[in-house]
Each structure stands twice: as C-alpha cells, then as structure tokens.
ROBA-869987 format. One line per 5 residues: number of its first residue (from 1); their letters; for each residue z, x, y of C-alpha. Coordinates in steps of 0.5 Angstrom, whole numbers. Each point is the difference from the previous one (the first is absolute). Layout:
REM residues N
NUM = A = Z X Y  ...
This chain:
REM residues 517
1 = MAKKS = 39 -16 1  1 7 3  -6 4 1  -3 4 -6  1 8 1
6 = FYLTT = -6 5 -1  3 3 -6  -2 7 -2  3 5 -5  -1 7 -2
11 = PIYYV = 1 2 -7  7 2 -2  1 7 -1  3 4 -6  6 4 2
16 = NDAPH = -1 6 -5  -2 4 6  0 0 8  -6 -3 3  -7 3 2
21 = IGHAY = -5 -1 4  -4 -5 -5  6 -4 0  0 0 8  -7 -2 0
26 = TTVAG = 1 -6 -3  6 -2 4  -3 2 7  -6 -4 -1  5 -6 -2
31 = DVLTR = 4 2 7  -6 0 4  -3 -7 -3  7 -3 1  1 2 7
36 = WHRQR = -7 -2 2  1 -7 -3  7 0 4  -4 1 6  -5 -6 -2
41 = GDQVW = 6 -4 1  1 -1 -8  7 0 -3  0 6 -4  4 2 -6
46 = YLTGT = -1 7 -3  3 2 -7  0 7 -3  5 3 -5  2 4 -6
51 = DEHGE = -2 -1 -7  7 3 -4  -1 -2 -7  -4 3 -6  0 6 -4
56 = KVLNT = -3 4 5  6 0 5  5 0 -6  -4 7 -2  1 3 7
61 = SKANN = 7 -2 1  2 3 -7  -4 6 2  4 1 6  7 -2 -4
66 = TPPQD = 1 -6 5  1 -7 -3  -6 -4 2  3 -5 5  3 6 4
71 = WCDKL = -7 3 0  -3 -6 2  5 -1 6  0 7 2  -8 1 0
76 = VESAW = 0 -7 4  5 2 5  -2 7 1  -8 0 -1  -3 -7 0
81 = KPVWK = 3 -4 6  1 6 5  -8 2 -1  -2 -7 1  5 0 7
86 = DLNIA = -3 7 2  -7 -3 -1  2 -6 4  -1 -5 -5  2 -7 2
91 = NDDFI = 1 -3 -6  4 -7 0  3 1 -7  1 6 -5  1 -3 -8
96 = RTTEE = 3 4 -5  -1 -2 -7  7 2 -2  3 -5 5  3 -6 -2
101 = RHTVR = -4 -5 4  -6 3 -4  3 1 -7  3 -8 -1  -7 -3 3
106 = VQKFL = -4 5 -5  4 -3 -6  0 -7 2  -8 1 1  0 3 -7
111 = QKLND = 4 -6 -3  -4 -5 3  -7 3 -3  4 1 -7  2 -8 0
116 = AGYIY = -7 -2 2  -3 4 -6  -3 6 3  4 5 -3  0 2 -8
121 = AGKFE = 3 6 -4  -5 5 -3  -1 7 -1  -3 5 5  -3 6 -3
126 = GPYCV = -5 5 4  0 5 6  4 -1 6  0 5 6  7 1 3
131 = GCEEF = -3 2 6  -3 -6 1  5 -4 -3  -6 -4 -4  -2 -2 -7
136 = KLPGD = -7 4 0  -7 -3 -3  -4 5 -4  -5 0 6  6 2 5
141 = LIEGK = 0 7 -4  -4 7 0  1 4 -6  7 -4 -1  2 1 7
146 = CKIHS = 1 -4 6  -5 0 5  4 -1 6  6 5 -2  -5 5 -5
151 = KPVAM = 6 0 -5  1 -2 -7  2 -7 -1  6 -2 -4  -1 -4 -7
156 = LSEDN = 5 -6 0  2 -5 -6  5 -5 3  2 -7 -2  -1 -3 7
161 = WFFKL = -1 -7 4  -7 -2 2  -3 -4 5  -6 -4 -1  -5 3 5
166 = SQFAQ = -6 -1 -4  1 -8 2  -2 2 7  -6 4 0  -4 -6 1
171 = PLLDH = 4 -3 6  0 7 3  -8 0 -1  -1 -6 3  5 1 6
176 = YKSNP = -3 7 2  -7 -3 -1  2 -6 5  4 4 5  -3 7 0
181 = SACEP = 4 2 6  6 0 -5  -1 7 -2  -3 5 4  -4 4 1
186 = ESARN = -6 -2 -4  0 6 -4  7 -2 -2  -2 -7 -1  -5 2 -5
191 = EVISF = 4 4 -4  5 -6 -1  -5 -4 -2  -3 5 -5  7 0 -3
196 = LEGEV = 1 -7 0  -7 -1 -4  2 5 -5  6 -1 -5  6 -2 3
201 = RDLSI = 6 2 -4  7 -3 0  5 4 4  6 3 -3  6 -1 6
206 = SRSTF = 6 3 -3  2 7 -3  5 1 -5  1 8 0  4 1 6
211 = DWGIP = 5 -5 4  -2 2 8  -3 -6 2  2 -8 1  2 -3 -7
216 = VPWDP = -4 -5 -3  4 -7 1  0 -2 -7  0 7 -3  4 5 3
221 = KQVIY = -2 6 -5  -6 0 4  -2 1 7  -6 -3 4  -6 4 1
226 = VWFDA = 0 4 6  -6 -3 3  2 -7 -2  6 1 4  -3 4 6
231 = LLNYA = -6 -5 1  5 -6 1  3 4 6  -5 -3 5  3 -7 -2
236 = TAVGL = 7 2 -1  1 3 7  -2 -7 3  4 -4 -4  -4 -2 -7
241 = GDDES = 3 -5 -4  6 -2 5  1 -7 2  -4 -3 6  7 -2 3
246 = TDGGK = 2 8 0  -2 5 5  -4 4 -5  -3 -7 -2  -2 -1 7
251 = KFVTT = -2 7 1  -5 -1 -6  -3 -6 3  -2 3 6  -2 7 -3
256 = WPADV = -4 -1 -6  -5 1 -2  -1 7 2  -6 1 5  -1 7 -2
261 = HLVGK = 2 5 -6  -2 7 2  0 4 -6  -4 7 -2  -6 -1 -5
266 = DILRF = 4 3 -6  5 -6 0  -6 -5 1  1 -3 -7  7 -2 0
271 = HAIIW = -1 -3 7  -6 -4 -1  1 -2 -7  7 0 -3  3 -2 7
276 = PAMLM = -4 -6 1  0 -2 -7  8 0 0  0 -4 6  -5 -5 -3
281 = AAGVA = 4 -1 -6  6 -1 4  -4 -5 4  1 4 7  -6 1 5
286 = VPKKV = -3 7 -1  -1 4 6  -6 -1 5  -2 8 -1  1 6 -4
291 = FAHGW = -3 6 4  -1 6 -4  -1 6 4  -3 7 -2  4 6 -1
296 = LLVGG = 2 6 4  -3 6 -3  2 8 0  -5 4 -4  -4 -6 -2
301 = EKMSK = 6 -3 -4  5 -5 2  6 2 3  6 1 -4  6 3 0
306 = SKLTG = 0 2 -8  -7 4 2  4 3 6  -5 -3 4  4 -5 4
311 = IAPSD = 1 2 7  6 -3 4  -1 -4 6  4 5 4  -4 6 -2
316 = ITKDF = -5 -3 5  4 -4 5  4 6 2  -7 3 3  -4 -6 2
321 = GVDAF = 5 -5 1  1 -7 -3  -5 -4 4  -5 5 -1  2 0 -8
326 = RYYFL = -1 -8 0  -6 0 4  -4 5 -4  1 -3 -7  -3 -6 2
331 = KAIPF = -5 2 5  -3 6 -5  0 -4 -6  -4 -7 -2  6 -4 -2
336 = GSDGS = -2 -2 -7  -4 7 -2  3 7 -2  1 5 5  2 7 0
341 = FSWED = 5 3 5  -2 6 4  5 4 5  -7 2 3  -2 -7 1
346 = MAARY = 6 -3 3  1 6 5  -7 -1 2  1 -8 1  7 1 3
351 = TSELA = -3 5 6  -7 -4 1  2 -7 -1  8 0 2  1 5 5
356 = NDFGN = -7 1 3  -3 -8 0  7 -4 0  6 5 3  -5 4 5
361 = LASRL = -2 -7 3  7 -2 1  3 6 3  -6 0 5  0 -7 2
366 = IAMIE = 8 1 1  -1 6 4  -6 -3 5  4 -6 1  6 5 2
371 = KYCDG = -4 4 4  -5 -5 4  4 -7 0  7 3 1  2 -2 -7
376 = KIPAV = -2 -7 0  -5 -4 -4  -5 -2 5  -3 -7 2  -2 -4 -6
381 = AQNAE = -8 1 -1  -5 -2 -6  -5 4 -3  -5 -4 -3  -2 5 -6
386 = LSALL = 7 2 -2  2 -7 0  -5 -3 -4  0 6 -5  8 -1 0
391 = RQTVE = -2 -7 -2  -4 2 -6  4 6 -2  6 -5 -1  -4 -5 -4
396 = TADSA = -3 6 -4  7 3 -1  4 -6 -2  -6 -3 -5  0 7 -3
401 = ICALD = 8 1 -1  1 -7 -2  -5 2 -6  4 6 -1  -6 5 2
406 = FQGGI = 5 4 4  -6 5 1  -4 -5 3  5 -3 5  2 7 2
411 = NAIMD = -7 3 1  -1 -6 5  6 1 4  -1 8 1  -8 -2 1
416 = FCKRV = 3 -4 6  5 6 2  -7 5 0  -3 -5 5  6 0 5
421 = NGFVT = -1 7 0  -7 0 1  1 -5 6  5 5 3  -5 6 -1
426 = ETAPW = -5 -4 3  4 -3 6  3 7 1  6 -3 4  2 7 2
431 = VVAKD = -7 1 4  1 -7 3  7 2 2  -3 5 5  -3 -6 4
436 = AAKKS = 6 -4 4  -5 -5 1  -1 -1 -7  7 -2 -1  -1 -7 -3
441 = ELDQI = -5 3 -5  5 5 -2  5 -6 -1  -5 -4 -4  -1 6 -5
446 = LYNTA = 7 2 -1  2 -8 -1  -6 -1 -5  2 7 -4  8 -2 0
451 = ESLRA = -2 -7 -2  -4 2 -6  6 5 -2  4 -6 0  -4 -4 -5
456 = LAVLL = -1 7 -4  8 0 0  0 -7 -3  -5 1 -5  2 7 -3
461 = HPVMP = 8 -2 0  0 -3 -7  -3 7 -2  3 5 5  7 -4 2
466 = EVTEK = 3 6 3  -5 3 4  -3 -7 3  7 -2 2  1 7 4
471 = LWQSL = -7 -2 3  2 -7 1  6 3 4  -4 5 4  -5 -6 2
476 = GANAI = 6 -4 3  -2 -5 -5  7 -3 -2  -1 -4 7  -4 -5 -5
481 = GKIGD = 4 1 -6  2 4 -6  -6 3 -3  1 -3 -7  0 -7 3
486 = QQISN = -7 1 2  -4 -5 -3  -7 2 -3  -3 -6 2  2 2 8
491 = VAKWG = -2 7 0  -7 -1 3  2 -4 6  -1 5 5  4 1 6
496 = QLPAG = 7 0 -3  3 6 3  3 -2 6  -2 4 7  6 4 2
501 = GAVTK = 3 2 -6  3 7 -1  -3 5 -5  4 5 -2  -2 7 -3
506 = TEVLF = 2 1 -7  0 5 -6  -7 2 -2  -2 -6 -5  -3 5 -5
511 = PRLEE = 2 7 1  -5 6 -2  1 2 -7  3 7 1  5 -3 5
516 = VK = 2 -5 -6  1 5 -6
C-alpha cells in the first residue's frame, strides 16, 4: 500500500469578497507547517479553496448585479488564487464547492445518510445569521444580534431536512475525552466538550427559500445547507465515496483521514461537532486533529470586511515584503490565541529581528569571505558550542512546529541566530584578520559562521522561502542540493558547506524600511 500522506487543510473561504490578512494568516500557517513536513521527508497534501454556495454569496452577487456562478468565477480567479500565489502558498490542490467533483460526491454522501435513516423531514423556526450562515441558539445572540457580526439575525420558518446530530453527542464526547489531541488548543476542546454536555439539537441541513446551492438528491426543490455542503470539501477533494479501484478511491485511501484541519475559532463547532458526526454517520474515519487558532484583531475586534477592518495582504507586503509578512504573523502571535496586528510592532520586529539579526549577519559574512578568503568558503571547521546549540535548536524547533507552536519554533531558530551574531562579535574576525599569522583562526571563525547560516537558511525556509533561497544561492550551497530538498533531520550535521565553494554578494535580504516604501 502507498505511504499515507500528511494531509492538512485550511477552511474554504467565502467568495463574497477578496481575502484579508485574517484569511492569509490561516493559509500561511498551513503553508509553513506543510513545507516543514516536506522537509521532514513526509509525503504532503495541502488543500485550500473556496466556499461558493449559500445565501451570503447569493446576496453579494445580487448586490453586484452578477449571476452567482460568474461572481464566484471572477473572485476566485482575480482575487483568491492570485493572493495565495503572491504569498508563496505551495498548496497541492484548490477545491471549489461549485466543481462537479465536489457536488456529485456531496449528493452521494447525503443520499447515503438518508438511506441509513439519519435524515428526516422537519420544520425549522428560529434565528439565522446570514453572515455566519448559521442557525443560532439563544446563547449565541446579544440583544438579538450575532456576537460575531454585531448585526440583527433573521427569523426563519422553513420546512427543511434534518440530520440526527443529537445521536452523536455521546460518541463525540467519548472521542474527545479519549483523544484530547483531536481538538486543540485545550481551550477549544473545553468549549466543544461543554457544548456536547449540554443539549445537542438535530441540525437542519437544507434550505428551501433560495436555489443557490447543491440540490437535495431526493428533493430538488431544496438545496443542501451551505455548511453541510462545505465541510465535505475536505473529503470530496481527495475522492470521498469513489471506488477504491479508481484514481479518486486510491487517493482517498492514501490521504484520509486528515491529519490537521486548521480553522478559526469562530467555526470550531462546525468542524469539531457537526463534521465528525457526519463522518461517524457515514462510517468514515474522523480527522486526527482540528486546531482552532485565534482571531487577528483590529481595534480590539475580529478583522472583518463588513466592519471595514479587513486589511488586504498587499497593504502590508508592499512595504515589508512577503517573507516578513509570513514571519511576523507566526512569530508575533501564539498560534491558538487572539492577537492584535500593529504596524509599529511589525516595523520594530522587521528592523531588529530580520534586518539586523538575520540579514546583517548574512551580509557581513559574505563581505568578509569575499575580503579575506578571495570569495571562497574556507576549510571545514567545527565550533563545539555552535554545533551543540544547533542540535538543540533543531530538536526544539521540530517539536514545536509539528505541535503547531510556530512562535516557539521560530523563537528557537532566532535565538540560535542571535547566538551566532554573538559569536561573531566575540571572535571579532575583522580584528583577527589584521594578523597574518592568525589566518587559520580567521578561517575557522568564518567557516563556523557560514555553516551556521547554512543551517538557519534551511530552518527558516518554510517560513521565508524567498529570502532563504537568496541566502542559499549567496552561500554557494547549491553544491549540496536545493534548499527545499534539505531534510530537517540532517540540518544539525556539521560541516556540510564544502570548502572552496564560491560565495556571491546578493541584494540586501531585508532593505531598510524607508528604502522599501
């Protein structure tokens, strides 16, 4: 049997508007994690995409005097896919819920649940938030308004089809109590358990007042509830329900269950309660982990286009660059907690951590090798302290990043970077170079610094792929292979840069901010 993939998904995003940095935050996190796993030697499959059905998308398309399919096509091709390309997202697949591969499998899945007796006809009466596309409970509202969107909810009365969600409350409780890592962080798991220990109601899984959606197979006058449709993307994209002899079936066997679903905390219940219950009903394995990260806040509130607090990624990358964008959001905010974006904080970190600590170290090293070693990597040498610290750094960073503690992993790497800077300051190669009798000592200092930068380039490559590629070229490290092919398990092996390799001066990795604007 083929090797099981490391399968990671982002939420699929509504196409009612262009992406803001809240969407980019999740997608960049997924990209860093999957790039890291690729460099661990894992077979990776990374899925993202767009959620294109439902009332919210329909209303937006109407407001723009555009048929909903045309609206979705335009937004996906002109906004969503280009932004992911600009942010250097290396996703393996992009699913759209209007694609035939999705709609056919969704209908097949729902028919299976109906045939098994998990679907029944009923009447829904109660509050519904179009912004969330969610049937609300009384506790979800404040003075009749959605807690997330701060807007009045609609009161619906519809004859719909219902899923017997309540039957899975106890199985889900048992699942999370025996597999705590299946829902993280702990605060998210506690929320899910608390909800499951309360009154879990059956779920309306169809809408009858509009037709923008996937038709219910046995009742084409109704469309499938957008969340029931959308959640299935994680499995339909890799061949859910296909015969095992087909390409789709083979893909499903080697990919499912998903290793990690990355979600924002506002959609936790859908992913940690409704989604696994759907899978349980169909006899399909539940995902290994749902991880709910916090919100990016602006003015103390969740980032939102509807509140005019949505910041486009390009608003930041045009000044700071893509790699600094990727670095900042995963380094500055503990993944799983809320965090406030600050232009001032980003500028300070860019200057001190990226331009000064990392970029300046690289440019000084290349300049000294050019000046003192005729542009060639000196003889291999090993500093006991740096090599031991690197082994510890790799172990710490690998453990942290695989546990989705991006901040902890990047901190460990940057602490090593600071120590290398300290090593250069303490050994003062520019002073040693004045004494011709100390050429061997000078070569040792420069080699150990270059080898440290080789390791830093590999460790930071999943976070900052463009800048580290430039550094790799500058060090002449292609002699040992492409940077993306370097294995995390091999990073700490000292002495990989071959003596005599030519270094080249490149553009400044992190220009001064006044030069970028």
